[in-house]
C-alpha positions as CSV (number, residue, x, y, z in Angstrom):
1,M,25.6,-3.0,-10.5
2,T,25.7,-0.2,-7.8
3,Q,25.8,-0.9,-4.1
4,L,22.2,0.4,-3.9
5,D,21.1,-2.1,-6.6
6,T,22.9,-4.9,-4.7
7,F,21.3,-3.8,-1.4
8,S,17.8,-3.6,-2.9
9,R,18.0,-7.0,-4.6
10,A,19.4,-8.6,-1.4
11,R,16.5,-7.2,0.7
12,G,13.8,-7.5,-1.9
13,N,10.8,-5.1,-2.0
14,Y,8.7,-6.4,0.8
15,D,9.2,-3.4,3.1
16,L,8.3,-1.0,0.2
17,V,5.1,-2.9,-0.6
18,V,4.1,-3.0,3.1
19,T,4.8,0.7,3.6
20,L,2.5,1.6,0.6
21,F,-0.1,-0.9,1.9
22,V,-0.2,0.7,5.4
23,A,-0.1,4.3,4.0
24,L,-3.1,3.7,1.7
25,L,-5.0,2.1,4.6
26,L,-4.4,5.1,6.9
27,I,-5.3,7.7,4.3
28,S,-8.5,5.7,3.4
29,N,-9.6,5.6,7.1
30,V,-9.5,9.4,7.4
31,A,-11.1,10.0,4.0
32,A,-13.9,7.6,4.8
33,T,-15.3,9.9,7.4
34,K,-17.1,11.8,4.6
35,L,-20.0,10.2,2.7
36,I,-20.2,11.4,-0.9
37,A,-22.9,11.1,-3.5
38,F,-22.9,11.3,-7.3
39,G,-25.8,11.5,-9.7
40,P,-29.3,13.0,-9.8
41,E,-31.8,13.2,-7.0
42,W,-34.7,13.8,-9.3
43,S,-37.1,11.2,-10.8
44,P,-37.4,11.2,-14.6
45,F,-40.6,9.7,-16.0
46,G,-41.9,9.1,-12.5
47,L,-39.1,6.5,-11.8
48,P,-37.1,7.0,-8.7
49,V,-33.4,7.6,-9.3
50,L,-31.1,7.4,-6.3
51,P,-27.7,9.1,-6.2
52,I,-24.6,6.8,-6.0
53,I,-23.5,6.8,-2.4
54,T,-20.0,5.9,-1.3
55,D,-17.3,7.4,1.0
56,G,-14.0,9.2,0.5
57,G,-12.1,6.1,1.4
58,A,-13.3,4.4,-1.8
59,L,-10.9,6.5,-3.8
60,L,-7.8,4.7,-2.5
61,F,-8.9,1.7,-0.5
62,P,-9.3,-0.6,-3.5
63,L,-5.6,-0.2,-4.0
64,T,-4.9,-1.9,-0.7
65,Y,-6.5,-5.1,-2.2
66,V,-4.2,-4.7,-5.2
67,L,-1.2,-4.6,-2.9
68,G,-2.8,-7.4,-0.7
69,D,-2.8,-9.5,-3.8
70,V,0.9,-8.7,-4.5
71,L,1.8,-9.6,-0.9
72,A,-0.1,-12.9,-1.0
73,E,1.0,-13.8,-4.5
74,V,4.7,-13.1,-4.0
75,F,5.3,-13.5,-0.3
76,G,2.7,-16.1,0.6
77,M,0.3,-16.2,3.5
78,R,2.9,-15.6,6.0
79,G,4.1,-12.3,4.4
80,A,0.5,-11.2,3.8
81,R,-0.4,-11.9,7.4
82,R,2.5,-9.9,8.7
83,A,1.5,-6.9,6.6
84,I,-2.2,-7.1,7.6
85,L,-1.4,-7.2,11.3
86,L,1.0,-4.3,10.9
87,G,-1.7,-2.3,9.2
88,F,-4.1,-3.2,12.0
89,G,-1.7,-2.0,14.7
90,I,-0.8,1.3,13.0
91,S,-4.5,2.1,12.3
92,L,-5.3,1.4,15.9
93,L,-2.5,3.7,17.0
94,A,-3.8,6.5,14.7
95,S,-7.3,6.1,16.2
96,L,-6.1,6.4,19.8
97,T,-4.0,9.4,18.8
98,F,-7.0,11.2,17.3
99,L,-9.0,10.4,20.4
100,A,-6.4,11.7,22.7
101,V,-5.8,14.9,20.7
102,G,-9.5,15.5,20.5
103,A,-10.0,15.1,24.2
104,A,-7.1,17.4,25.1
105,P,-8.0,21.0,25.9
106,A,-7.6,23.4,23.0
107,A,-5.0,26.2,23.3
108,P,-6.2,29.8,23.5
109,G,-6.9,31.1,20.1
110,Y,-7.5,27.7,18.5
111,E,-11.0,27.9,17.0
112,N,-11.3,24.6,15.3
113,Q,-11.8,22.2,18.2
114,E,-15.4,21.3,17.2
115,A,-14.4,20.8,13.6
116,F,-11.5,18.7,14.6
117,V,-13.6,16.5,16.8
118,A,-16.5,16.4,14.3
119,V,-14.1,15.0,11.6
120,L,-11.3,13.2,13.2
121,G,-13.4,12.4,16.3
122,F,-15.4,10.2,14.1
123,V,-12.3,8.4,12.9
124,P,-12.3,5.9,15.8
125,R,-15.7,4.5,14.7
126,I,-14.4,4.4,11.1
127,V,-11.2,2.7,12.3
128,V,-13.2,0.1,14.3
129,A,-15.3,-0.6,11.2
130,S,-12.3,-0.5,8.9
131,L,-10.3,-2.8,11.1
132,A,-13.1,-5.3,11.5
133,G,-13.9,-5.4,7.8
134,Y,-10.2,-5.1,6.9
135,L,-9.1,-8.1,9.0
136,V,-11.8,-10.4,7.7
137,G,-11.6,-9.1,4.2
138,Q,-7.9,-9.1,3.8
139,F,-7.4,-12.5,5.4
140,L,-10.1,-14.0,3.2
141,N,-8.5,-12.3,0.2
142,A,-5.1,-13.7,1.0
143,W,-6.4,-17.1,2.0
144,V,-8.5,-17.6,-1.2
145,L,-5.7,-16.4,-3.4
146,V,-3.1,-18.8,-1.8
147,K,-5.6,-21.7,-1.9
148,L,-6.5,-21.1,-5.5
149,K,-2.8,-20.9,-6.4
150,Q,-2.1,-24.2,-4.7
151,W,-5.2,-25.8,-6.2
152,R,-4.4,-24.6,-9.7
153,E,-0.7,-25.2,-9.3
154,G,0.1,-21.6,-10.0
155,K,-2.0,-21.4,-13.2
156,G,-4.7,-18.8,-13.9
157,M,-3.4,-15.9,-12.0
158,W,-6.3,-13.6,-13.1
159,K,-8.8,-16.0,-11.8
160,R,-7.3,-16.1,-8.3
161,L,-6.7,-12.3,-8.3
162,L,-10.4,-11.6,-9.1
163,G,-11.8,-14.5,-7.2
164,S,-10.0,-13.5,-4.0
165,T,-11.2,-9.9,-4.4
166,V,-14.8,-10.9,-5.0
167,V,-14.8,-12.9,-1.7
168,G,-12.7,-10.5,0.4
169,E,-14.4,-7.3,-0.7
170,A,-17.9,-8.7,-0.1
171,A,-17.0,-9.3,3.6
172,D,-15.0,-6.2,4.0
173,T,-17.5,-3.8,2.4
174,T,-20.5,-5.2,4.3
175,I,-18.8,-5.3,7.7
176,F,-17.4,-1.8,7.3
177,C,-20.6,-0.1,6.1
178,L,-22.7,-1.7,8.8
179,I,-20.4,-0.7,11.7
180,A,-19.3,2.7,10.4
181,F,-22.7,4.1,9.5
182,G,-25.2,1.7,11.1
183,G,-27.9,3.9,12.8
184,Q,-26.6,7.0,10.9
185,I,-28.3,6.3,7.6
186,D,-31.6,4.6,6.6
187,G,-31.9,1.1,5.2
188,G,-32.2,2.1,1.5
189,T,-29.2,4.3,1.7
190,M,-27.2,1.6,3.5
191,L,-28.0,-1.0,0.8
192,N,-27.0,1.6,-1.9
193,Y,-23.8,2.3,0.0
194,I,-22.9,-1.4,0.4
195,V,-23.7,-2.4,-3.2
196,V,-22.1,0.6,-4.9
197,G,-19.0,0.3,-2.7
198,Y,-18.6,-3.4,-3.4
199,L,-19.1,-3.1,-7.2
200,F,-16.8,-0.1,-7.4
201,K,-14.0,-1.8,-5.5
202,V,-14.2,-5.1,-7.5
203,G,-14.4,-3.0,-10.7
204,V,-11.3,-1.1,-9.8
205,E,-9.3,-4.3,-9.2
206,A,-10.6,-5.7,-12.5
207,V,-9.5,-2.6,-14.4
208,L,-6.2,-2.6,-12.7
209,L,-5.4,-6.3,-13.4
210,P,-2.8,-5.5,-16.0
211,V,-1.1,-3.2,-13.4
212,T,-1.3,-5.8,-10.7
213,Y,0.3,-8.3,-13.1
214,R,3.1,-5.9,-13.8
215,V,3.7,-5.1,-10.1
216,I,3.7,-8.7,-9.1
217,S,6.2,-9.5,-11.9
218,L,8.4,-6.5,-10.9
219,V,8.4,-7.3,-7.1
220,R,9.0,-11.0,-7.7
221,S,12.0,-10.3,-10.0
222,R,13.7,-8.4,-7.2
223,E,13.3,-11.1,-4.6
224,P,16.5,-12.8,-3.6
225,E,14.8,-16.2,-3.5
226,P,11.2,-17.5,-4.2
227,T,8.9,-17.5,-1.2
228,K,6.9,-20.6,-0.4
229,V,3.1,-20.2,-0.3
């Protein structure tokens, strides 16, 4: 066994999982500034068909729940709480940085000030929405997973992984959509946005269950000692 292997096993993989967790959160916050739509806007046979509406953050944000499950399952509520609060702090710092840069006077020759503010200037609202939904959703996700693990005495991992996601994503998606785009889009579009986003995120986690199992097993195998829930 090399020194690197010995060092990695002694430290475990908590820092790596947390780094990926925070990175996915930050990328999703920026990508979420753009609403995207899929599907037709025409009405076949006289029946209304609405496009599927979501935001750019939906591409990666479900993976934060996969990693949130890994954190809660392997490192317990304490480890999950630490990662969630760290993600909160870094996201807040990013928001304040974008605000400060957007408010700073543009240098001569820089012609993208309005574009910068239009996109990244909206990030603070996205971040407020994301942090509010994220704190509630991730804490609910971790709490439900840990409680189900205790109640079931460690059995039925797939039930607690999906069950925690169903609860956490419901709160997260609803809070985020209402704060981020409340007053910006009409009621029907908002309902579409919430329902589609929720079903998509839960669906992604369901599809990725085998991957989540594998990641949990891999991370747990490299922990120097088991973590109490």
